[in-house]
N, C-alpha and C positions, 0 to 999 in steps of 0.2 A: 826542420824536423817534419816528416810526413807521417800522418796517421792513416792507416789503412781503413777503408770504409767498413770492412767486416769487424775490425777491432772496435771501431767507434760504435757500431750498432750493438755489439755485445755489451760494451760498457754502459750504453744508454739503457739497455734492457735491465741490467743489474741495478742501475739507479732507480728505475721505475719500480721494479719489484721490491727493492728496499724501502722505497717511499710508501708503497701499498702496505707492506708489513708493518711499518711504523703506524700508519693510519688505522690499520685493522687490529693492532695489538690489543687495545682495550676490549674489542669484541671477542677476539680469539682466546684471550687469557681467562675470561670469566663469562662463558655463555649463559650460565644460570642467572647471573646477575643481570645480564642483558634481557633475558626473558622476563624477569621480574619487573624491570624498568618498563618494558613494552606493555605488560599487562596493567601496570599502574597508570600509564598514560591513557590507555584505552578506557579504564575505569573512570578516570577523571573526565575524559571527553564525553562519555555517555551518562555520567552522574549516577552510575549503578554498580553494585557489587558483582564481580565475575568470579565464578568457580570453575576450575579447569581440572579434568581428570589427568591429562598428560599434555605436555607441550614439547615440541621438537623444533629446534631452530637450525636452519641450514643457511650458510652464507654464500655458497657457490653452487651453480653458476650465477644465481641471483639470490638476494636475501628472501627467505621464505620461512614463515612460521606456521606450523600445523598444530591445531588445538583439538583435542578430542573430549567428548562428554562435557560439553560446555553448558553452563547454567548462568544466565544473566538475571539478576533479581530486579524486582520493581523498586521504586523509591521506598515503598513499604516492603522491607526485606522479607516479610513473611509470605509474600506473593512472588511467583515466578513470572518474569516477562517473556523469556525465551529459553528453550532447551534445544540443543542441537547435537547430533552425533559427531559432527566434525566441522571445523572452520579451517580453511586454507587461505592464508594471507600472503600476498606477494608485496614486499616492502620496497620503497625507493631507497637506493643505496646512499646517496649523498646526505640526506637528513639523518640516516642511521649512524653515520660517522660522528655526528654531533649528539648522539643519543636521543634523537627525535624520531618519532614514529609517524610515517606518512604511508598509508596503504594505497597501493596502485591497483591491485585486483583482489577481490574477495569472493570465495565460493563457500556456501553454507549448505551442508548436507543434512537432510531430514530434520529441519527445524520445526519446533512446535511453539507458536507465538500466541500469546494471549493479549488482545487489545481490550482494555477494560475502562469504562467510564463509571466512576464511583457516584455515590449519592449526592455528592457536592457538585457534580458536573465536570470533574477533572479527568481527562484522559491520561492513561498511564504512559503513553508514548511521548507526551509533552513534558517539558521541564516544569517542575513544581512552580505554581503561580502563573504559568502561561496559559492563556485561554484560546490561543489561535494556533492551528497548524499552518505551516508555510509562512511563518512570520519572519523568516530570514535568519534566525539565530539557531545554529545547530547544537550549541552547547546544551547538554542534557537531553537532547532529542535524538534517540537512536535512528529513527527513520530519516531525519534530515542529514545525519552524519553519513548515511549511505550515499547521499547525493554528492558528497565530496570525494567519493572514490571513483576512479575512472571506469572500472568494470566491476559489477556485482552480479553474481548468479546464485540463485536459490533453487534447490531441487528437492522434490518429494516433501514439500512443506505442508503444514497444517496451521491454519489461522483460526482462532476462536474469538469472536467479537462478543463481549458481554457488556450490556448496558443496564446499569442499576439506577440511572438518573430519572427514568420516565416515571410519572406518577401512577401509572396503571399496571405496574409490575415489571419484573425482570425480563429482558429480551436477550436472546442469544442467536448467533448465526455462525455456522462453521463452514470453512472452505478447506478442501482436502486436495491431495495430489497436485499441489501448487508448484509450478515452475515459473520463476521470475527472472528476467534479465533487465538490468539497468545499465545504460551506457551514458556516461557524463562527458561532456566536452571539456577540453583543457581549461577553458575560461569559466567553467561551471555550468552555464546554461547555453542552449537547451539540453534537456535530459530525455533520452529515449527510453521508454518503458514497454516491456512486453510481459503480459501475465496470462497464464493458462491454468485452469484448475477445474474442480468439481464442487458442487454443493449437494451434500447428501439430503435426500427428501424422503426418508423412510425406506420403502421398498426399492426406490429407484434413485437416480442422481441427475442433477442438472449440470450442464457443462458451461464453462465461462471462458471467454476469450476477450482480452482487452489489450489494445495496442495504442500508443500515442506518445505525446511529447509534453513535457513540463516546461513552462516558460514563466517569466514574470508578468504580472498584470500590466496592461498598457496605461492605465490611469495613473495620475500623480499620487504618490503615497502620502499618508498623513504625516504631519511634521514630526510626530513622536513615534511613528512606526516605520520599519523598513518595508520595501515592496513585498507584497504577498505573491504566492505562486498560483498558477492556474494550469489546468490539464485539458488537452484536446486530443481526441482520438476516435477510435471505432470500437463499438461494443457488440458482442455476439453472445446471446444466451439461448441455450437449447433446453427444452423441457423444464422451464422455470416453474416452480410450484407457486401459484398465485397466492394461496393462503399463507404459505410460509413467508413470502415477501411482505404481504400485508401485515402479518403478525409482527414482523421486525420493524417496519417503517411506519405503519399506520396506527391509528387509534384503536383501542379495544373497547368493547368486544367486537369481534369480526363477524359480520353478517354471514349466515349459513350459505347464502348464494355465492359467496366468493370461494371458488374451488376450481380445480382443473390445472392443466399445464399450458404454458405459452412458449412460443419461440419469438425471439426479439432480435432485430438487427437495427443499429442506429449509430449515428454520429453522436458523440458525447462530449459535453463541455462542462467542466467543474471549475467554478470561479468563486472568489470571496463575495459574500452577500452582505446585506445589512446586518444580519446576525447569522453566524456560522457560514456555511458554504451553500451555494446553489448549484444544482445539477440540471442541465438542459439537454434533452434528447431531441435531436432534429433529424429530418429525413428518416423518421422511425417507421419500421414495418414490423407488425406483430400479428401472429395468428393464434387463435384459441379455438381449436376444433374447427367448426364451420364459420367462425367469425374472423374476418381479416380487417385489420386496422392500419391506417397510415396517417402520419401527421407529426405532431410535436407534443412533448410532455415536459414538465418541469417539476422539480422537487426542491423546495426552498427551505432553508433553515436546517440543513444537515448539521449535526453536532449540537443542535439546540434541544430543548426539552421536547418539542413536538414539531416535526416537519409538516409542511403543507404541500399539496400537489395540485397541478392544473393540467388539463388536457385540451388540445385543439386537434381534432382528428376527423377523418372520414372513414366510413366502414361499409362493407358489403351489405346488401339487403339481408335481413334476418327477421324471423318471426318475433313478435312482441313477447310471446311466452318464453322463447329461448333467451331473448335479451334479458328479461327480468329474472331468469334463472341464474344469470351470471352478474347482472348489474342490480344491486339491492335497491328495492323500491324506496327504502328509507333515505337513500341518497338524493331522491327527487324532492322538489319543493312540496310542502304539505298539501297544497290544493291539487297538485297533480296526483298525489297518492290517493286522495279521496275520489278524484274523478275516475281513476283506473278501477278502484274497488267498487264504486257505485254502479258504473255503467258497463262493467265487464268488457272493456274495449279489447278487441283482437285485431290482428292484421300484421302487415309487414312494415318494418322500420328500416330506413336507410339514412345514415348520417352523412351529410355533405358539408364541406367547408369551402 
């Protein structure tokens, strides 16, 4: 008996379609139940309550879940961690057949994110009881869960950072017009990150550009801790308000001499430190009106109660009066402060390293 090729192909197609219908029957028969399962799994993964205005599920040509008017609560449900106009999630097909949610691509439109450190020193984007970002456990950490997704895009975002932990008062910093792109390799790392946005500074705004790569630290991890993460890339800040940055990162009160705007370009490296994270700016070039600075800067103890900073720089010649109008005299050793006041020293200062 001879079977014609055309008949064989038609029969094979019917078998394949029938098999797909059998596999997809649980999804097609009750899409509302599937949407509920998906949201429950996402809630369990981030350890936070999710509220959704509307949810639309499409299975063809690829599984796609659209969520509108999304609210993600903090672990303290009286606080909001994230609000967004829309989430678009492209899901992987094979896990979905087993009622498992694996997000391949995610796009978030107009999110408003609040990053808060409470008076006990706990950041709201970390899992409760976790003291370290980048510890390698994504469960309960929304930011690290993003790193498990192949492509993530965030558009027209606003991020507000609130720090209640500092002993000298509440600190806040806002970033607006944020566009973020995160690309994760199939094996997880490295992760490519691109961030562009603005920092409102009263009547004007500063612009921020940050591009780089997240990798694991090269040193051996502690026996009880998984490898931590580090970031290396390029930083570009235009019209940065010095007083605003000092108010957020530095100790209070801020000397009156700290004022003005700066432009900064640098290679940036963020690595785990003895306590918190350390940020190193190398190949740094900064300008503050007539003053140009080049060299290296470091900020140690980020995410601790009080960061410390150090500078190794060279600068263009500038008059002592202009330098002291921007560099507070109280930052100098006491004997130099007395010497400047008693002898009324004038002249030109050039910093060389």
